[in-house]
DRENDO-1510 file (C-alpha; in Angstrom, 1 decimal, always signed):
<recs>
REC; n; res; u; v; w
REC; 1; MET; +27.6; +25.1; +15.9 .
REC; 2; ALA; +25.0; +23.6; +13.8 .
REC; 3; ALA; +22.8; +20.8; +15.3 .
REC; 4; SER; +24.8; +20.8; +18.7 .
REC; 5; TRP; +22.1; +18.7; +20.2 .
REC; 6; LEU; +23.3; +15.7; +18.1 .
REC; 7; THR; +26.4; +13.8; +19.1 .
REC; 8; ASP; +29.4; +13.5; +16.5 .
REC; 9; ALA; +28.3; +9.9; +16.3 .
REC; 10; GLN; +24.8; +10.7; +15.6 .
REC; 11; LYS; +25.8; +13.2; +13.0 .
REC; 12; ALA; +28.3; +10.7; +11.1 .
REC; 13; ALA; +25.6; +8.1; +10.8 .
REC; 14; LEU; +22.9; +10.6; +9.6 .
REC; 15; LYS; +25.3; +11.8; +7.0 .
REC; 16; ALA; +26.4; +8.6; +5.8 .
REC; 17; THR; +23.0; +7.5; +5.2 .
REC; 18; ALA; +21.9; +10.8; +3.4 .
REC; 19; ASP; +25.2; +10.4; +1.3 .
REC; 20; ALA; +24.1; +6.9; +0.3 .
REC; 21; MET; +20.8; +8.0; -0.5 .
REC; 22; SER; +22.2; +10.9; -2.9 .
REC; 23; ALA; +24.6; +8.6; -4.7 .
REC; 24; PRO; +25.1; +9.8; -8.2 .
REC; 25; GLY; +22.6; +8.5; -10.6 .
REC; 26; LYS; +20.3; +7.1; -8.0 .
REC; 27; GLY; +16.9; +8.1; -6.8 .
REC; 28; PHE; +14.0; +6.9; -4.8 .
REC; 29; LEU; +10.9; +4.3; -5.4 .
REC; 30; ALA; +8.2; +6.1; -3.6 .
REC; 31; SER; +6.1; +3.0; -2.5 .
REC; 32; ASP; +4.3; +4.5; +0.3 .
REC; 33; GLU; +0.7; +4.6; -1.0 .
REC; 34; SER; -1.9; +3.9; +1.7 .
REC; 35; ALA; -4.0; +1.7; -0.8 .
REC; 36; GLY; -2.9; -0.5; -3.9 .
REC; 37; PRO; -0.9; +2.0; -6.2 .
REC; 38; TRP; -3.0; +0.3; -9.3 .
REC; 39; LEU; -5.9; +2.4; -7.9 .
REC; 40; ARG; -4.2; +5.5; -9.1 .
REC; 41; ALA; -2.5; +4.3; -12.4 .
REC; 42; GLY; -5.1; +5.8; -14.5 .
REC; 43; HIS; -5.9; +2.5; -15.9 .
REC; 44; VAL; -9.4; +0.9; -16.1 .
REC; 45; ASP; -8.5; -2.6; -15.9 .
REC; 46; ALA; -5.8; -2.0; -13.3 .
REC; 47; LYS; -8.4; -0.5; -11.1 .
REC; 48; LYS; -10.2; -4.0; -10.8 .
REC; 49; ILE; -7.4; -5.5; -8.9 .
REC; 50; PRO; -8.7; -6.2; -5.5 .
REC; 51; ASP; -7.1; -3.9; -3.0 .
REC; 52; THR; -6.1; -6.3; -0.3 .
REC; 53; ALA; -3.3; -6.6; +1.9 .
REC; 54; GLU; -2.1; -9.8; +0.2 .
REC; 55; ASN; -2.3; -8.2; -3.2 .
REC; 56; ARG; -0.3; -5.1; -1.8 .
REC; 57; ALA; +2.2; -7.2; -0.4 .
REC; 58; ALA; +2.6; -9.6; -3.6 .
REC; 59; TYR; +3.0; -6.4; -5.6 .
REC; 60; ARG; +5.5; -4.6; -3.5 .
REC; 61; SER; +7.6; -7.6; -2.9 .
REC; 62; MET; +7.7; -8.1; -6.6 .
REC; 63; LEU; +9.2; -4.6; -6.8 .
REC; 64; TYR; +11.7; -5.0; -4.3 .
REC; 65; LYS; +13.0; -8.2; -5.5 .
REC; 66; THR; +13.7; -6.8; -9.0 .
REC; 67; PRO; +17.2; -7.9; -10.0 .
REC; 68; GLY; +19.7; -5.1; -10.0 .
REC; 69; LEU; +17.3; -2.4; -9.1 .
REC; 70; SER; +20.0; -0.8; -6.7 .
REC; 71; THR; +21.9; +0.2; -9.7 .
REC; 72; TYR; +19.4; +3.0; -10.2 .
REC; 73; ILE; +17.3; +3.1; -6.8 .
REC; 74; SER; +19.0; +4.1; -3.4 .
REC; 75; GLY; +16.1; +4.0; -1.2 .
REC; 76; VAL; +12.6; +2.8; -0.9 .
REC; 77; ILE; +9.8; +4.7; +0.9 .
REC; 78; LEU; +7.3; +2.5; +2.7 .
REC; 79; HIS; +3.9; +2.7; +4.2 .
REC; 80; TRP; +3.6; +1.7; +7.7 .
REC; 81; GLU; +1.6; -1.5; +6.7 .
REC; 82; THR; +4.5; -2.4; +4.4 .
REC; 83; LEU; +7.3; -1.8; +6.9 .
REC; 84; PHE; +6.0; -4.8; +9.1 .
REC; 85; GLN; +4.8; -7.0; +6.2 .
REC; 86; SER; +6.5; -10.2; +4.8 .
REC; 87; ASP; +6.1; -11.6; +1.3 .
REC; 88; ALA; +4.2; -14.8; +0.5 .
REC; 89; ASP; +7.4; -16.8; +1.6 .
REC; 90; GLY; +7.7; -15.3; +5.0 .
REC; 91; LYS; +10.6; -13.0; +4.2 .
REC; 92; LYS; +10.3; -9.4; +5.8 .
REC; 93; MET; +9.8; -6.5; +3.2 .
REC; 94; VAL; +12.7; -4.7; +4.7 .
REC; 95; ASP; +15.0; -7.5; +4.4 .
REC; 96; LEU; +14.0; -7.8; +0.8 .
REC; 97; ILE; +14.9; -4.3; +0.3 .
REC; 98; THR; +18.3; -4.2; +2.2 .
REC; 99; GLY; +19.2; -7.7; +0.6 .
REC; 100; ASN; +18.9; -6.1; -2.8 .
REC; 101; GLY; +21.3; -3.3; -1.7 .
REC; 102; MET; +18.6; -0.5; -1.1 .
REC; 103; ILE; +17.8; +1.5; +1.9 .
REC; 104; PRO; +14.4; +1.1; +3.4 .
REC; 105; GLY; +12.5; +4.4; +4.5 .
REC; 106; ILE; +9.1; +5.2; +6.2 .
REC; 107; LYS; +6.4; +7.6; +5.4 .
REC; 108; LEU; +5.5; +9.1; +9.0 .
REC; 109; ASP; +3.0; +12.1; +8.3 .
REC; 110; LYS; -0.8; +10.9; +9.0 .
REC; 111; GLY; -2.1; +13.3; +6.2 .
REC; 112; TYR; -4.3; +16.5; +6.7 .
REC; 113; ASP; -7.7; +17.1; +7.6 .
REC; 114; LYS; -9.6; +19.0; +4.9 .
REC; 115; SER; -11.3; +21.4; +7.3 .
REC; 116; GLY; -8.0; +23.0; +7.1 .
REC; 117; ILE; -6.7; +26.0; +8.9 .
REC; 118; PRO; -9.3; +28.3; +10.4 .
REC; 119; GLY; -9.8; +31.4; +8.3 .
REC; 120; THR; -7.8; +30.4; +5.2 .
REC; 121; ALA; -9.3; +30.7; +1.8 .
REC; 122; VAL; -10.3; +27.5; +0.0 .
REC; 123; GLY; -7.9; +26.7; -2.8 .
REC; 124; PRO; -7.9; +24.8; -6.2 .
REC; 125; LEU; -8.0; +21.4; -4.2 .
REC; 126; GLY; -11.5; +22.3; -2.9 .
REC; 127; HIS; -10.8; +23.0; +0.8 .
REC; 128; PRO; -8.8; +25.3; +3.0 .
REC; 129; GLU; -5.1; +25.4; +3.6 .
REC; 130; THR; -3.7; +22.6; +5.7 .
REC; 131; TRP; -1.0; +21.3; +7.8 .
REC; 132; ASP; -0.3; +17.4; +8.5 .
REC; 133; LYS; -1.1; +15.6; +11.7 .
REC; 134; GLY; +1.3; +13.0; +13.4 .
REC; 135; ILE; +3.5; +15.0; +15.6 .
REC; 136; ASP; +2.2; +14.1; +18.8 .
REC; 137; ASP; +3.2; +10.4; +18.7 .
REC; 138; LEU; +6.1; +10.9; +16.0 .
REC; 139; ASP; +9.0; +10.0; +18.6 .
REC; 140; LYS; +7.6; +6.7; +19.4 .
REC; 141; ARG; +6.8; +5.8; +15.8 .
REC; 142; CYS; +10.5; +6.9; +14.7 .
REC; 143; ALA; +11.7; +4.6; +17.3 .
REC; 144; GLU; +9.7; +1.7; +16.0 .
REC; 145; ALA; +10.6; +2.5; +12.4 .
REC; 146; TYR; +14.3; +2.5; +13.3 .
REC; 147; ALA; +14.0; -0.8; +15.1 .
REC; 148; GLN; +12.1; -2.5; +12.1 .
REC; 149; GLY; +15.0; -1.3; +9.9 .
REC; 150; ALA; +14.1; +2.0; +8.4 .
REC; 151; ARG; +16.9; +4.6; +8.3 .
REC; 152; PHE; +15.2; +7.4; +6.4 .
REC; 153; ALA; +11.6; +8.9; +6.7 .
REC; 154; LYS; +9.3; +11.3; +4.6 .
REC; 155; TRP; +6.7; +13.7; +5.7 .
REC; 156; ARG; +4.9; +15.6; +3.0 .
REC; 157; ASN; +2.8; +19.0; +3.7 .
REC; 158; VAL; +0.6; +20.3; +0.9 .
REC; 159; LEU; +0.3; +23.8; -0.1 .
REC; 160; GLN; -2.0; +25.4; -2.8 .
REC; 161; ILE; -1.6; +28.1; -5.4 .
REC; 162; ASP; -4.2; +30.9; -6.1 .
REC; 163; PRO; -2.7; +34.2; -6.6 .
REC; 164; ALA; -6.1; +35.9; -6.5 .
REC; 165; ASN; -6.9; +34.6; -3.1 .
REC; 166; GLY; -3.2; +35.1; -1.6 .
REC; 167; LEU; -2.3; +31.3; -1.5 .
REC; 168; PRO; -0.1; +30.1; -0.4 .
REC; 169; SER; -0.8; +32.3; +2.7 .
REC; 170; GLU; +2.1; +33.4; +5.1 .
REC; 171; LEU; +0.1; +31.4; +7.9 .
REC; 172; ALA; +0.2; +28.3; +5.8 .
REC; 173; ILE; +3.7; +28.7; +4.9 .
REC; 174; THR; +4.8; +29.1; +8.5 .
REC; 175; LEU; +2.7; +26.4; +9.9 .
REC; 176; SER; +4.2; +23.9; +7.2 .
REC; 177; SER; +7.7; +24.9; +7.4 .
REC; 178; HIS; +7.7; +24.6; +11.3 .
REC; 179; ASN; +5.6; +21.2; +11.1 .
REC; 180; LEU; +8.3; +20.0; +8.6 .
REC; 181; ALA; +11.3; +21.2; +10.7 .
REC; 182; GLN; +10.0; +19.7; +14.0 .
REC; 183; TYR; +9.4; +16.4; +12.2 .
REC; 184; ALA; +12.9; +16.6; +10.9 .
REC; 185; THR; +14.5; +17.2; +14.4 .
REC; 186; ILE; +12.5; +14.2; +15.9 .
REC; 187; CYS; +13.5; +12.0; +13.0 .
REC; 188; GLN; +17.3; +12.8; +13.4 .
REC; 189; ARG; +16.9; +12.2; +17.3 .
REC; 190; ASN; +15.9; +8.6; +16.3 .
REC; 191; GLY; +18.6; +8.1; +13.7 .
REC; 192; LEU; +16.4; +8.7; +10.5 .
REC; 193; VAL; +17.3; +10.9; +7.8 .
REC; 194; PRO; +14.4; +13.1; +7.3 .
REC; 195; ILE; +13.0; +13.7; +3.7 .
REC; 196; VAL; +11.6; +17.2; +3.9 .
REC; 197; GLU; +8.6; +17.7; +1.6 .
REC; 198; PRO; +6.9; +20.9; +1.2 .
REC; 199; GLU; +4.6; +20.0; -1.9 .
REC; 200; ILE; +3.3; +23.0; -3.7 .
REC; 201; VAL; +0.5; +21.2; -5.8 .
REC; 202; PRO; +0.0; +21.9; -9.5 .
REC; 203; ASN; -3.8; +22.2; -9.3 .
REC; 204; GLY; -5.0; +25.6; -10.7 .
REC; 205; LYS; -5.0; +28.0; -13.7 .
REC; 206; HIS; -1.7; +29.9; -12.7 .
REC; 207; GLY; +1.1; +30.2; -15.0 .
REC; 208; ILE; +4.5; +29.0; -14.2 .
REC; 209; GLU; +5.9; +32.1; -12.9 .
REC; 210; ALA; +3.3; +32.2; -10.1 .
REC; 211; CYS; +4.7; +28.6; -9.1 .
REC; 212; ALA; +8.1; +30.0; -9.1 .
REC; 213; ASP; +7.3; +32.9; -6.9 .
REC; 214; ALA; +5.4; +30.4; -4.5 .
REC; 215; THR; +8.2; +27.8; -4.3 .
REC; 216; GLU; +10.9; +30.3; -3.7 .
REC; 217; LYS; +8.9; +32.1; -0.9 .
REC; 218; VAL; +8.1; +28.4; +0.7 .
REC; 219; LEU; +11.7; +27.1; +0.3 .
REC; 220; VAL; +13.1; +30.5; +2.0 .
REC; 221; ALA; +10.7; +29.9; +5.0 .
REC; 222; GLN; +11.4; +26.2; +5.2 .
REC; 223; PHE; +15.1; +26.6; +5.4 .
REC; 224; ALA; +14.7; +29.3; +7.9 .
REC; 225; ALA; +12.5; +26.8; +10.1 .
REC; 226; LEU; +15.0; +24.1; +9.8 .
REC; 227; LYS; +17.8; +26.6; +10.9 .
REC; 228; LEU; +15.7; +27.6; +14.0 .
REC; 229; HIS; +15.0; +24.1; +14.9 .
REC; 230; GLY; +18.7; +23.0; +14.8 .
REC; 231; VAL; +18.2; +20.4; +11.9 .
REC; 232; TYR; +21.5; +19.0; +10.8 .
REC; 233; LEU; +21.3; +19.7; +7.0 .
REC; 234; GLU; +24.1; +17.1; +5.9 .
REC; 235; GLY; +21.8; +14.5; +7.4 .
REC; 236; ALA; +18.7; +15.4; +5.7 .
REC; 237; VAL; +17.5; +15.8; +2.1 .
REC; 238; LEU; +14.8; +18.0; +0.4 .
REC; 239; LYS; +11.9; +16.6; -1.9 .
REC; 240; PRO; +10.4; +19.6; -3.5 .
REC; 241; ASN; +7.9; +20.2; -6.3 .
REC; 242; MET; +9.3; +21.1; -9.8 .
REC; 243; VAL; +8.5; +24.5; -10.8 .
REC; 244; LYS; +5.5; +24.0; -13.3 .
REC; 245; ASN; +2.5; +25.7; -14.5 .
REC; 246; GLY; -0.9; +25.0; -13.0 .
REC; 247; LEU; -2.8; +21.9; -14.6 .
REC; 248; GLU; -5.3; +24.4; -16.2 .
REC; 249; GLY; -2.6; +27.2; -17.0 .
REC; 250; PRO; -0.4; +28.0; -20.1 .
REC; 251; ARG; +1.8; +25.0; -20.5 .
REC; 252; ALA; +5.5; +25.4; -20.0 .
REC; 253; THR; +8.2; +23.8; -21.7 .
REC; 254; ALA; +10.7; +21.5; -20.2 .
REC; 255; GLU; +13.5; +24.2; -20.7 .
REC; 256; GLU; +11.4; +26.7; -18.8 .
REC; 257; ILE; +10.4; +24.0; -16.3 .
REC; 258; ALA; +14.1; +23.4; -15.8 .
REC; 259; THR; +15.4; +26.8; -15.7 .
REC; 260; LEU; +12.9; +28.3; -13.2 .
REC; 261; THR; +13.3; +25.2; -10.9 .
REC; 262; VAL; +16.9; +25.4; -10.8 .
REC; 263; THR; +17.0; +29.1; -10.3 .
REC; 264; VAL; +14.7; +28.8; -7.4 .
REC; 265; LEU; +16.7; +26.1; -5.8 .
REC; 266; LYS; +20.0; +28.0; -6.2 .
REC; 267; ARG; +18.6; +31.0; -4.4 .
REC; 268; THR; +17.3; +29.1; -1.6 .
REC; 269; VAL; +18.7; +25.6; -0.9 .
REC; 270; PRO; +22.1; +25.7; +1.2 .
REC; 271; SER; +25.0; +23.5; -0.4 .
REC; 272; ALA; +25.3; +21.6; +2.8 .
REC; 273; MET; +22.2; +19.4; +1.9 .
REC; 274; PRO; +23.4; +16.6; -0.3 .
REC; 275; GLY; +20.3; +15.5; -2.3 .
REC; 276; ILE; +17.4; +17.1; -3.9 .
REC; 277; PHE; +14.8; +14.6; -5.0 .
REC; 278; PHE; +11.8; +15.7; -6.9 .
REC; 279; LEU; +8.3; +14.6; -6.8 .
REC; 280; SER; +6.8; +14.1; -10.1 .
REC; 281; GLY; +3.6; +15.9; -9.5 .
REC; 282; GLU; +0.2; +15.3; -11.3 .
REC; 283; THR; +0.1; +16.0; -15.1 .
REC; 284; THR; -2.9; +16.7; -17.5 .
REC; 285; LEU; -4.7; +13.8; -18.9 .
REC; 286; ASP; -3.1; +14.2; -22.4 .
REC; 287; GLU; +0.5; +13.8; -20.8 .
REC; 288; ASP; +2.7; +10.7; -20.3 .
REC; 289; ASN; +3.3; +11.1; -16.7 .
REC; 290; GLU; +6.5; +8.8; -16.6 .
REC; 291; GLU; +7.8; +10.2; -19.8 .
REC; 292; THR; +7.2; +14.0; -18.5 .
REC; 293; ALA; +8.7; +13.5; -15.2 .
REC; 294; THR; +12.1; +11.7; -16.7 .
REC; 295; LEU; +12.2; +14.6; -19.4 .
REC; 296; ASN; +11.9; +17.3; -16.9 .
REC; 297; LEU; +14.8; +15.8; -14.8 .
REC; 298; ASN; +17.1; +15.2; -17.7 .
REC; 299; THR; +16.6; +18.9; -18.9 .
REC; 300; MET; +17.5; +20.3; -15.6 .
REC; 301; ASN; +20.7; +18.0; -15.3 .
REC; 302; LYS; +21.5; +18.7; -19.0 .
REC; 303; LEU; +21.3; +22.5; -18.7 .
REC; 304; PHE; +22.8; +22.7; -15.2 .
REC; 305; PRO; +25.5; +19.9; -15.1 .
REC; 306; THR; +27.5; +21.4; -12.1 .
REC; 307; LEU; +25.4; +22.1; -9.0 .
REC; 308; PRO; +26.1; +21.8; -5.2 .
REC; 309; TRP; +23.6; +19.0; -4.7 .
REC; 310; SER; +22.6; +16.0; -6.7 .
REC; 311; LEU; +19.3; +16.5; -8.6 .
REC; 312; SER; +17.5; +13.3; -8.6 .
REC; 313; PHE; +13.9; +11.6; -8.4 .
REC; 314; SER; +11.6; +10.4; -5.7 .
REC; 315; TYR; +8.7; +9.1; -7.9 .
REC; 316; GLY; +5.8; +6.9; -7.5 .
REC; 317; LYS; +3.2; +6.6; -10.2 .
REC; 318; ALA; +6.0; +8.1; -12.5 .
REC; 319; LEU; +8.1; +5.0; -12.0 .
REC; 320; GLN; +5.2; +2.6; -11.7 .
REC; 321; LYS; +2.6; +3.0; -14.1 .
REC; 322; THR; +3.8; +0.8; -16.8 .
REC; 323; CYS; +4.9; -1.7; -14.4 .
REC; 324; ILE; +1.5; -1.9; -12.8 .
REC; 325; VAL; -0.1; -2.3; -16.2 .
REC; 326; THR; +2.3; -5.0; -17.0 .
REC; 327; TRP; +1.6; -6.8; -13.8 .
REC; 328; MET; -2.1; -6.8; -13.5 .
REC; 329; GLY; -2.2; -8.8; -10.3 .
REC; 330; LYS; -0.8; -12.0; -11.8 .
REC; 331; LYS; +2.2; -13.7; -10.6 .
REC; 332; GLU; +3.0; -14.9; -14.1 .
REC; 333; ASN; +3.5; -11.4; -15.1 .
REC; 334; ASP; +6.0; -10.5; -12.2 .
REC; 335; ALA; +9.3; -10.7; -14.5 .
REC; 336; ALA; +7.8; -8.5; -17.1 .
REC; 337; ALA; +6.7; -6.0; -14.6 .
REC; 338; GLN; +10.2; -6.0; -13.1 .
REC; 339; ALA; +11.6; -5.4; -16.5 .
REC; 340; ALA; +9.4; -2.3; -17.0 .
REC; 341; LEU; +10.3; -1.0; -13.6 .
REC; 342; THR; +14.0; -1.5; -14.4 .
REC; 343; SER; +13.6; +0.1; -17.6 .
REC; 344; ARG; +12.0; +3.4; -16.2 .
REC; 345; SER; +14.4; +3.5; -13.4 .
REC; 346; LYS; +17.3; +3.3; -15.6 .
REC; 347; ALA; +15.9; +6.1; -17.7 .
REC; 348; ASN; +15.7; +8.2; -14.6 .
REC; 349; SER; +19.0; +7.5; -13.7 .
REC; 350; GLU; +20.0; +8.7; -17.1 .
REC; 351; ALA; +18.2; +11.7; -16.6 .
REC; 352; CYS; +20.2; +12.3; -13.4 .
REC; 353; LYS; +23.3; +12.8; -15.5 .
REC; 354; GLY; +21.3; +14.7; -18.4 .
REC; 355; ALA; +21.8; +11.6; -20.7 .
REC; 356; TYR; +18.3; +10.4; -21.4 .
REC; 357; VAL; +17.2; +10.0; -25.0 .
REC; 358; ALA; +13.4; +11.1; -25.2 .
REC; 359; GLY; +11.3; +8.1; -26.0 .
REC; 360; SER; +13.9; +5.6; -25.5 .
REC; 361; CYS; +11.8; +3.8; -22.5 .
REC; 362; PRO; +8.6; +2.5; -23.6 .
REC; 363; SER; +5.6; +3.5; -21.3 .
REC; 364; ILE; +1.9; +3.0; -21.0 .
REC; 365; GLY; +1.3; +6.6; -21.7 .
REC; 366; ALA; +2.9; +6.2; -25.0 .
REC; 367; GLY; +0.5; +3.7; -26.3 .
REC; 368; LEU; +0.7; +0.4; -24.7 .
REC; 369; ARG; -3.0; -0.2; -23.6 .
REC; 370; ARG; -2.8; -3.9; -22.5 .
REC; 371; PRO; -0.8; -6.0; -20.2 .
REC; 372; LEU; +2.6; -7.1; -21.8 .
REC; 373; SER; +3.7; -10.7; -22.2 .
REC; 374; TYR; +7.1; -11.6; -20.8 .
REC; 375; THR; +8.3; -11.9; -24.4 .
REC; 376; THR; +7.2; -8.6; -25.3 .
REC; 377; ALA; +8.4; -7.1; -22.4 .
REC; 378; ALA; +11.8; -8.7; -22.6 .
REC; 379; PHE; +12.1; -7.1; -26.2 .
REC; 380; LEU; +11.1; -3.6; -25.2 .
REC; 381; TYR; +13.0; -3.4; -22.0 .
REC; 382; ARG; +16.2; -5.1; -23.0 .
</recs>
């Protein structure tokens, strides 16, 4: 029997959490950046906000207190720092999240060393293939996170595409898959639902077909590893990349992205897994990252309305960019920033149902170039 090393009570608790995370029309707010998320927003003025623990706490507590956010967001992924932080009023971040009807989660990987796997080729990221650190003390950190209120976890491995050099290599795929599977079992032993995230980054000049081939190969290996390690699929979720062209490759349409992504998933992901939550992935400088991520998800659900798992979102910058540029480090902008976050979250919730109307959600990438006043935001995001 699958995952016989878990008790029936453990399985029931994991499944209940995974099902709640995968509730129809809801996704994740990826709020696990190691530094202030405004540094990656791609906005010159936002980068000037001091990256201090106090500013990070002020920004993130503003996010978590957004009224009605749980209508669209089921879970919030936290950085280790945030898991133990409180807001300016002394309220724990995890309590803000649960009090607002959402589930706290925690990022547990410790990243990778760019020196990489010995003997592997250098890929488009400028370094060899990699695997993530953090397994050695993961059991202890899982227990601490659960005690602090986290009920799910995230671990992201990075794989590169370079067909000419055979990337991703079989070695990197094998190491990544088993690294993620081992993490997943340790999480489940400690009561945390694991988000399994084998991310194939879009850097490179390859076309979308190369990404489809690599993604299928990686997911086949990933689920074989999860099976071998005895992971309880009903108590886990998947966070894959969308099947897209390389950033310097021939640009694919939303319909091509949707069709190839779902085709790969149907070939590889067992129906036992309750939810699939896409990362948005990097985009070219001339693309609106927020709108593109929403449209890609919407097209999948519009073209494929009946699938064995929910197709949803786990976005960071693609949920926060307009919110950040509205906030700009000022308390008086909190309400307007919350309105921007609610608007983009609602747009992605609609995309989960294939019902989003292109351009109906304002974004900084669509022409807004300055912080929004509360009055303007209230009009735009009403």
